N, C-alpha and C positions, 0 to 999 in steps of 0.2 A: 717818828719813824718806828716801824715795826721790824722785829728781828725774827727770822725764821731759820730753824735748824732742820736740815734734810738728811735723813739716813736712808740710803738706797740699798735695797736687796733685789733678788732676782724677780720677785713677783709684786713688790709693793714699795712705796716710798713713805716712810714715817716722817711726820711733820710736827714740829713744835713751834708755835708762833707766840712771841712774848712782846710786851710793851717796853718802853724805855726804863720803867721802874722795876722790871723783872717779873711782873705778874703774867701768868699764862693766859693767853686769849683764845688759843685754838690748839687742840691736840687731836690729830686725825691721821688718816692714811689715805693714799691715793695710788692708783695704778701708774707705773712709771712709763706710760706711753703718752703720745701727743694729746689725745683727747682727755686722758686722766689729768695731765698737768694743767691743761686749760680749765678744766672743771675745778681744780684746786684753786687757781687764781680767782675764779668767780666766787667760790665759796668763802675765801678769805675776805674778799671785798664785801660780800654780803654780811658776814658775821663780825668783821673787825673794822669796817670802814674803808675809805679810799686813801689811807695814808701810804706813804712810800714804804716799800718792803725791801729790806736787805736780807738775802738768803745766803746760807753757807752750806756747802756739801763737801764731803771728803773726796779726795782724788781716788778714783777707781774706774773700772770699765763701765761706761754708761753715764758717768758724771758730766761729761761734756755735752751729751745730748740733753740732759736735764738743764744744764746751764744755758745752752742756746735757746731752748724752747721757752723757758721762763723769762729770759731777757726779751724775747720777742713779744711776750705778754705784758711787759712793762716792769718786771721786777729787776732789781740789781742783784747779781749772783756772784759769789766768790767761791772758788774751789780751794779747799784747804789741804795742806800737806798732811796725809794721814799719820805719818810717823811723828811729826811735830805736835799734832793734836794729842796723841797719846802721851807725849812727854809733858805737855801743858796740863792735861787733865787725866791723870791715871785714876782708874775706877776699880773699886772692889767688886762692884756688881755691874755687869755690862749687858744691856739689852738694847734693841734698836730704838726704843722709846727714850731711854736714858741718853743714848748717843745723840739723838736729835736735840734733846734739851741742852746737852753740853755745847753743841755747835751754836745754838741760839744764844747761849750765855756768853760764849767767846765773842760772838758778833756784837752783843750789847756792850761788852767791856772793851771793844776794839782791840782784841788780842788774836784775831784770826791769822794764822800763818799761811797766807794766800800764796798760791803758785802762779807762775806766768803761764798764760794760755796762748798758744800760737794762733795766728790768724788762719782762716780756712785755706788760703793758698799755701801756707807753710805746712798745714796738716796734709794737704794733697801731695806736696813734695815728699814729705816723710813717708807717706803710705806707698808711693811708687818705689822708693829705695828699699823700704822694709819688705815689701812683698817680693821684690826681686831676690833679696837675700833669703827669704823664706823658701822660695822655689829652688834656689841654688843648694840649700841644705838638704832638701828632699832628693835632688838629683845626685848629690854626693853620697847620701846614704844608700841609694840604689846601687851606685857603682861599687861601694865598699861591700855590699852584700854579694855581688857577683864575684869580686876578688876572693871573698871568704869561701864561696862555693868551689873555686879552683883549688884552694888550699885543702878543703875538706876531702876532695877526691884525688889529691896528689898530682894535679896538673900544673906544670910550670907555666910561667908567663914570659915567653922570650921576646915579646914585642913591648916597645916603650909606651904605646897607647893602645890599651886593650879595647877601646871603643872607637878607634878609627877603622879604616877599611881592612887593614891586615888583621887587626885584633878581632873584628867581627867574623872574618873568615876562619880564624882559629877557633872561636867559640862554636861555630857551626860544625867543625870537624871533631871537636872533643866529645867524648861520650859521658853523659850524665844520666843517672836513673831518674825516673819520675818519683816525686813531683819536682825535683830540682831543675830538670830540663825546662819544664813549663814555667817555673818561677823565673829562670834566666831570660826566657823569651819575653815574658810579660814585663820584666824589669827593663829590657832593652827598648820595648815599645814606649814605656813610660818615660825613659830617659830622652828619647827623641821628642816626645810631646812636650816635656818640660823645657827642652832646649829651644823649641820654637817659641814657647811662651816667654822665656827669658830674653830671647833675641828681640821680640816685639817690645818688651818693657825697656830694654836697653836703648832701642831707637827712640822711645818716648822720653827717656831720661836725657839722652843726648840733645834732643830738640828743646826740652825744657831748660837744660843747663846752659844752652847757648845764650839765653837771655838773662841768666842769673848773674848779678854783679860780683858774687863771691867766688864762683867756680873758676874763672881764669886766674885769679890770684892764688887760690888754693892749689892749683895744678903746678905752680912754681915751687911748692914744697917738695923736698926729696922724698920719694916713695909714694907720692900721691898722684894717681891717675884721675881720669875724669869721673869714674864711678865713685871712687872714694871722695873726690872733691864735692860731688853732688850730695853724697850722704852726709858729709861733715857740715856742708852749708845748710842743708835742710834741718839737721838736728840742732845746730846752734841757733838758727833763727836770726834775730836782730842782735848784732854784736854790741850795740850801744847799751844793752841791758846789763852788761858786765862792766863794772867800774874799773877793773884791773885784770891783768893776766892771771893773778892768783884766784880771782873769782871764777874765771873760765875753767881753770884747772880743777877747782873744787866741784864745779858743775859736771865735769866729766866723770867724777867718781874714781879717779886714778890716784888719789891721795890715800895714804894709810890712815887707819883709825888711830886716834890718840887717846890714851888713858893716863891722866895725870892726877895725882893725889899726894900732897905733901912732897916728899923727895922722890916719889915714884914717877917715872916717865916711861911708859911702855907704848910702842908702836905696833899696832896689830895688822890685820889684813886690809885689803883695799876697801874703801868705804862703799864703792859701787852705788852711789846715791843718785846718779844722773841717768840719762838715756843709755841703755846698754848698747844700742846701735852706734852711738857716738864713740863709746869705748872700743867697740870692735873695729871701727874704721881707723881710729888712731893707732891701735895696736897693729893692725894690718899694715898701715903706713910705716910704722916703726920697724917692722920686719924687713922691709925693703930699704927704708931710709938708713938703717944701721950700716949699710955697705957704702953709703955716700961719704966722701971725705969730711963733710961738716960734722957728722955724728960718729964716724967709724972709731976714732980713737977713744972717745968717751964710752962708747958701747963696749969695746974690747976691754978697757980698763975696769969697768964695773963688773963684767962677766968674769974676768980673772980673779978679782978680789973676793967675789962671793962663791966661787967654786963651780964645778960642773953641774951639780944637782939643781941649783936654783939660780945660778948666776945669769944665764941667758934670759930667763923669764923676768927677773927684776930689772935687768939692763934694758929690755924692751919697754917695760913700763916707764922707766926713767926717760928714755928717748921720746916716748909718747907724750909725757908731761912737758918735755922741752918743746916738742912740736906744738902743743896746745898754747904755750906761752908765745911762741913765734906767730901762730895764727892770730892771736889777739892783736898783736902789734901790726900785723899785715892788714887785717880787715879794718882796724881802727884808723890807720894812716892811709889805707887804700894804696899800699905799695906791695910789690911782689916780694918773695922770700929773699932775704940777704942775711948772712951770719953777722954777728956783732963785729963791728970794725972793718967789714969788707968794703973795699973801694968800689967794687962793681957788683951788680946784682947777679946772684947765682941761680940758674934754672935747674930744675930737677933733671 
């Protein structure tokens, strides 16, 4: 078997191919597009023979395209966790060519910290939910900008919804100098356009979530609606890849960093090592779920213990971790949410 290390940059792919005994067989570069990758496969076959090739590339934007294209060409490709690679092989001198050699060497020694790659259907589910959130953030930023303009020129906001019918009539009556008046009108047009796009995406999410096996179960969790349920389901993927609820909680990145040495045991900030969209969805669910009787007492107790400054933030993270543990049990057993010891299932 041949082992190939691939280091991807914006304009090229550095390649180091070595044999089982560690000798270099091919050190080259290739364009990171479809034609360039196909030419690379033919070049390696011509120069190194038709042996099976196991390639490794670090996780980054574009790595999945390289993975899919090379696998269609007959190579076996693994995507390595970039942070774990750095921990396994710290380098005093770092270049793209050296990085490719390191990845090939890790493959030869069977030390690749490979990550799980979602199937194309799961990637599509994630993209729908993530793009909706992306548009919502832009829409919120435009609304905040209009509110800031009101404060800048001393205009009160007596209506509860500045962007409803009454609020828009108020904005038409208020006086703003240029260019602020033009900025507000342009922002309102963009808000309407983004709202239409978000509505269309939500219809697609609802249609796709109707057939998803996890979404109905997740909607039984306190604080989880159908949008959050779809987001959590798409970010988790296949629940069977997590051997325990602790593994799922670790994947969310909601656990604190641990620094231990001798008698020192220090807990730092959150690890944030998993998908940030999954963390967002769980924290968002915890904000609403903290008012549910199942979590309310624990949330209030934690918030009081840690004080006003950071108590509520830590309490929400704690509830989000508890929700992640419950979600593992629910999806593994295919049962709706129920608190420990409950005689009957509780719905959100």
